[in-house]
C-alpha positions in Angstrom: -28.1 -149.3 -50.4 -24.7 -148.0 -51.6 -24.8 -145.3 -48.8 -25.2 -148.0 -46.2 -22.1 -149.9 -47.6 -20.0 -146.7 -47.6 -21.2 -145.8 -44.0 -20.4 -149.3 -42.8 -16.9 -149.3 -44.4 -16.1 -145.9 -43.0 -17.3 -146.9 -39.6 -15.0 -150.0 -39.6 -12.0 -147.9 -40.7 -12.6 -145.3 -38.0 -13.1 -147.9 -35.2 -10.0 -149.8 -36.3 -7.8 -146.8 -35.7 -4.6 -146.0 -37.4 -3.0 -149.3 -38.5 0.2 -147.5 -39.5 1.0 -146.1 -36.0 3.2 -148.4 -33.8 1.6 -149.9 -30.8 2.5 -147.9 -27.7 2.2 -151.0 -25.4 5.3 -153.0 -24.4 5.9 -155.9 -22.2 7.9 -155.5 -19.1 10.2 -158.3 -17.9 9.4 -159.0 -14.2 11.9 -161.1 -12.3 12.6 -161.6 -8.5 15.3 -159.6 -6.7 17.3 -160.9 -3.9 15.2 -159.0 -1.4 12.1 -161.0 -2.5 10.5 -158.0 -4.4 10.0 -157.8 -8.2 12.4 -156.1 -10.6 10.8 -154.6 -13.7 13.1 -154.2 -16.7 12.5 -153.2 -20.4 14.4 -154.5 -23.5 16.8 -152.4 -25.4 14.4 -152.1 -28.4 11.7 -150.7 -26.1 13.3 -147.3 -25.7 14.7 -144.6 -27.9 18.3 -144.8 -29.2 19.4 -142.1 -26.9 17.6 -143.6 -23.8 15.3 -140.6 -23.3 12.2 -142.4 -22.2 11.2 -140.8 -19.0 8.9 -142.3 -16.3 5.6 -140.3 -16.2 3.7 -142.6 -13.8 3.7 -146.1 -12.4 0.3 -147.7 -11.5 -0.2 -151.0 -9.6 -3.5 -152.8 -9.7 -4.4 -155.8 -7.6 -7.1 -158.5 -8.2 -9.7 -158.5 -5.4 -11.9 -161.3 -4.2 -14.7 -160.1 -6.5 -12.5 -160.8 -9.5 -11.9 -157.2 -10.5 -8.5 -155.4 -10.8 -8.4 -152.1 -8.9 -5.6 -149.5 -8.5 -3.9 -149.8 -5.1 -0.9 -147.6 -5.6 0.5 -145.1 -8.0 3.4 -142.7 -8.4 2.9 -139.8 -10.8 5.4 -137.2 -12.1 3.3 -135.6 -14.8 4.6 -132.1 -14.4 8.3 -132.9 -14.8 9.3 -136.6 -15.2 13.0 -137.1 -14.2 13.5 -140.8 -13.9 14.8 -142.4 -17.2 14.1 -145.9 -18.3 17.4 -147.7 -18.9 17.2 -151.1 -20.7 18.3 -154.0 -18.4 18.1 -151.9 -15.2 15.4 -152.3 -12.5 12.7 -149.6 -12.7 12.3 -148.4 -9.1 8.8 -149.2 -7.7 8.3 -148.1 -4.1 5.6 -150.7 -3.1 5.9 -153.9 -1.0 4.4 -156.8 -2.9 3.1 -160.0 -1.1 2.7 -163.5 -2.4 -0.5 -165.2 -3.6 -1.9 -161.9 -4.9 -2.4 -161.2 -8.6 -0.8 -157.8 -9.6 -0.8 -155.7 -12.8 2.0 -153.1 -13.0 1.9 -150.4 -15.7 4.7 -148.0 -16.3 4.0 -145.0 -18.5 6.8 -143.0 -20.2 7.0 -140.0 -22.5 9.8 -138.7 -24.8 10.5 -135.8 -24.1 8.6 -134.7 -21.0 6.7 -132.0 -22.9 5.3 -134.2 -25.6 2.4 -136.2 -24.2 1.7 -137.7 -27.7 4.9 -139.8 -27.3 3.4 -141.7 -24.3 4.1 -145.4 -24.2 3.3 -148.0 -21.5 5.0 -151.1 -20.3 2.9 -153.8 -18.6 3.6 -156.8 -16.4 1.0 -159.2 -14.8 2.2 -161.6 -12.2 2.0 -163.2 -8.8 5.1 -162.8 -6.6 5.6 -166.5 -6.0 5.7 -167.2 -9.8 8.6 -164.9 -10.5 12.1 -166.3 -11.0 15.4 -164.5 -10.1 
């Protein structure tokens, strides 16, 4: 009986993960640019003090008629990411968004480029017509 309690407690601890590690997910601010396309920005506290968060990949998902989100576009620079995330500046996304479609955009960064364990992601879910300038 005691063995079952220990096993259950240990299983819960393992499944919960490390509660001391900061969450790698951050929210992206999505606004509308003058050209009618979205602008994705991060807050100052989302990046390192020396602004070395580099974009590793950008993934865009779209909700289809069956209700599922699927990847429709991506840009990956895994070997040598050079674009830097600067707080308050638009992160360039080379995709043409259309109204009345639900999108999910995830931007992955790492600091520095050779340390994959520093990966972070920024997420935004939106429909183009709901964004404000």
